[in-house]
N, C-alpha and C positions, 0 to 999 in steps of 0.2 A: 141721848143722842152720842154716838160714837165719832170720835174725829177723824180727820182723814188719813192722819198718819197710823192710826190703828188699824184702820180699813186696810191700808195700803200694805203695811208691814205687820200682821197681826202677832207675829214672833219677834217682831223687834227687827231692827236693820242687821244686816251681816257686818261684823268686825272679824278682820282677818288675823287670825290668832299668831301671836309671835312663836310661840310653843305648843307643840301638840304631842302629846304622849301616847303611849301604847293602847290604855285604855279609850283615850279618845278616837284613834282608830279602829278599835274593836267596836264600839260603839256605831261609829260613823258606818262600818261596814255592814252591821246588822240595819240600819237604817237604811242603806241602799238597797239591801235583800228584801225589806219588809215593804218598801214604798209601792210597787206595782199593785200589790193586793190591796194596799190601804187606799189607793187612788181608787181601784175598782170597787171597793165597799163603800166610798166616799159618794159616788156617782150613781150606785146600783138603786134603782128603781125610780129615778129623777126623770120627769117627763121632759119632751121638748123645750117646752115653754119653760121650765126650771133650768135645763141646762143652757139655754138661751138667755139667763139673768145675769148681768154683770154683779161682780163681788161688791164694786163700789160705783160710785157716778166717775164715769170716764173709763172705769177699768175694764177689762176683759170677761169676758162670760165664761161660766164654769166650762162651757165646751171648750172655749180657745185656751183655757189654761191647761186642760188635760194635753191639747193638742203641744202647747207650748213645752210642757214637761217633756213629752217624748221628743221635741226637736231639742230642746236643750240636753237632755241626757244622752240623747245619740252623738252629740257634739262633745259631751264629756268623755264619753268612752272613747272616742276617737283622740282628744286630747290627752287621755292618759296613754292610750298604746302610741302616740306619739313622744310622750316624754320619756316613756320606757325604751325606745328603742332610736332615740335620736339625741343629740347631745345640746340641751336647753333649746330646744325648738321655740320658734314665734310661731303662735297659732293664730288661725284665722278667726277676727270675731264677724260677728253677723247681727245685723241688725233686726230684733226679736219682734218689734211694732209691727214692720211689714209682713214678716213671717205669718203672724196671727191674723192676718187680713187675706192671705192665700186661700184659693176654694178648698183645700184639703182640711182646713181649720173648721170648717162646717159638716165634716163627716160626723157618723156615729162615735163618740168617744172609744167604743170597744177597739177600734182600729188603731188608736194610739195606746191603748191598755195592752193591747197584743204586742205592739212594738215595745212599751215599758218592760214586758214580761221577758221579752227575748233579750233586750239589750241589758237589763239589769241582771240577769242570768250570767250575761258573758261577761259583763263588768266584775259583778261579785266575784267570778272566778278568778280573774285576773287579781283583784284587790287582796283577796283570801293567799294568793300566791307570793305577795309583794315581800321582799326583805327589806330590812331597815335602811339599807343604802338605796333599794328603789323609792323608798318613801322620801327621801332627801332628795331624789332627782329633781329638776327644775324645769319650768318653761316660762316664756315669756308670753303674756298677754298684753297686746298692745294699748288697750284701755285701761289698763292697772298699771299701778308705779312699782318697777322692777321685778326682779324675777320672783316666781311663786315655785313653792316645793309643793311635790304631790300630797304632801301630809296637809298643808293650807287648803288645796285645791279638793280633798275629799272632805274636809269640813265646810267647807262652801257650799258644796252640793247637798251636803247632810242638813244645812241650812235651808237650800232650795227646796227640798224636798218637804221640809216642815212648814215653809212659808206657803208654798201654793196648795199643800193639803188643807191648811188652815185657812186659805181665802175660800176655801169649798166648804167647808165644817162648819167654820163660822157665819157664812152666808146661810147655811141651812139651818142653823141655830136661831138666828136672827128672824129668818122666815118662818119657823116653826114646822119645817119638812121633815 
């Protein structure tokens, strides 16, 4: 039996790194670029019943996870643009739980995979063009302590990609799909 912590955090909890080097950033950019394709592959061929299976008791369904990733990564893209164009902006948080309950979270996952492809292409273009000074730019997330650099943010979203992809792939393994 797998414990709740492992089901909820299949790649472990995120820990904001104090130091992020150029190799970490390069790996993160590759992860961001590859994520939409990996998400698409993870859900390809799943039935509606499988898509509507929660990855853990009380957790989101696979369908909701895919839509959540689109919601989250659209916000991430905007947050990066704000931090690149404003002086230490305070970003707007959102309550992701109720977002996952809205009617659009019951759509075919391909809708959000298409969004992910477009957002990640644009986000990847920005990430690839960033200078060292850009990576040191900061923002304030009202639900997190202190200021965060864009280096730290890209590491968090890299973790986010792995985290939610693992929700799907680990459930598929457990179920034998």
